[in-house]
C-alpha positions as CSV (number, residue, x, y, z in Angstrom):
1,X,-6.4,1.6,11.1
2,X,-5.4,1.8,7.5
3,X,-2.0,3.1,6.3
4,X,-1.9,3.9,2.6
5,X,1.3,4.3,0.6
6,X,2.4,4.8,-3.0
7,X,5.5,3.8,-4.9
8,X,5.8,6.2,-7.8
9,X,7.4,5.3,-11.2
10,X,11.2,5.3,-10.9
11,X,11.1,5.0,-7.1
12,X,12.2,2.0,-5.0
13,X,10.3,2.8,-1.8
14,X,6.7,3.3,-0.8
15,X,5.8,6.7,0.6
16,X,3.0,6.9,3.1
17,X,0.2,9.2,2.0
18,X,-0.2,11.8,4.7
19,X,-3.8,12.0,6.1
20,X,-5.0,8.8,4.3
21,X,-6.1,6.4,7.0
22,X,-9.7,5.4,6.0
23,X,-10.7,2.4,4.0
24,X,-10.2,3.9,0.6
25,X,-7.7,6.1,-1.3
26,X,-8.2,8.3,-4.4
27,X,-5.2,8.7,-6.6
28,X,-5.2,11.7,-9.0
29,X,-4.1,10.5,-12.5
30,X,-3.2,14.0,-13.5
31,X,-0.1,13.6,-11.3
32,X,1.3,11.0,-13.7
33,X,1.9,10.2,-17.4
34,X,-0.4,7.8,-19.2
35,X,1.2,4.3,-19.0
36,X,3.0,5.0,-15.7
37,X,2.9,2.0,-13.2
38,X,2.1,3.1,-9.6
39,X,2.1,0.6,-6.7
40,X,-0.7,1.3,-4.3
41,X,-0.4,-0.3,-0.9
42,X,-2.6,-0.6,2.1
43,X,-1.5,-2.0,5.5
44,X,-4.1,-2.8,8.1
45,X,-3.4,-2.5,11.8
46,X,-5.3,-3.8,14.8
47,X,-6.3,-1.7,17.8
48,X,-2.9,-2.4,19.4
49,X,-1.1,-1.1,16.2
50,X,0.9,-4.4,16.1
51,X,3.9,-3.8,13.7
52,X,3.9,-5.6,10.4
53,X,7.2,-7.5,10.4
54,X,7.3,-8.5,6.7
55,X,10.0,-7.0,4.5
56,X,8.9,-4.0,2.3
57,X,9.5,-6.1,-0.8
58,X,6.6,-8.5,0.1
59,X,3.5,-7.3,-1.9
60,X,1.2,-9.2,0.4
61,X,1.7,-10.1,4.0
62,X,0.0,-12.0,6.8
63,X,1.3,-11.7,10.3
64,X,-0.8,-14.4,11.9
65,X,-1.0,-18.1,11.3
66,X,-3.9,-17.8,8.8
67,X,-2.2,-16.8,5.5
68,X,-5.5,-15.7,3.9
69,X,-5.9,-13.0,6.5
70,X,-3.8,-10.2,5.0
71,X,-2.4,-7.2,6.8
72,X,-0.8,-5.9,3.6
73,X,-2.0,-5.8,0.1
74,X,-0.2,-4.1,-2.9
75,X,-1.6,-3.4,-6.3
76,X,0.3,-2.4,-9.5
77,X,-1.9,0.2,-11.3
78,X,-1.4,1.5,-14.8
79,X,-2.3,5.2,-15.2
80,X,-4.6,5.9,-18.2
C-alpha cells in the first residue's frame, strides 16, 4: 500500500492526500504560485501495514537492515 502526503509552502507537517493510495500521484500546479516549493512524500507499507518508525523529519527511511530498500521517499518540487 502506498500513502502519499504533501507539505505545502509555509507548513511544517505533511498532510496525507485522501484517496491517494496507488503507485502515482498527480499534483495540480494551479493550487500553488509559481516558485512555491512543495514536498511530495510516499510511504510504502507491506501487507501487514508495519508502521514506519522513522521521525517525520527524515526525508528517506528504511525500516529493515538493507538501507537501499526505502519505505519512505520525499521529493522537493518547485511549482512552475
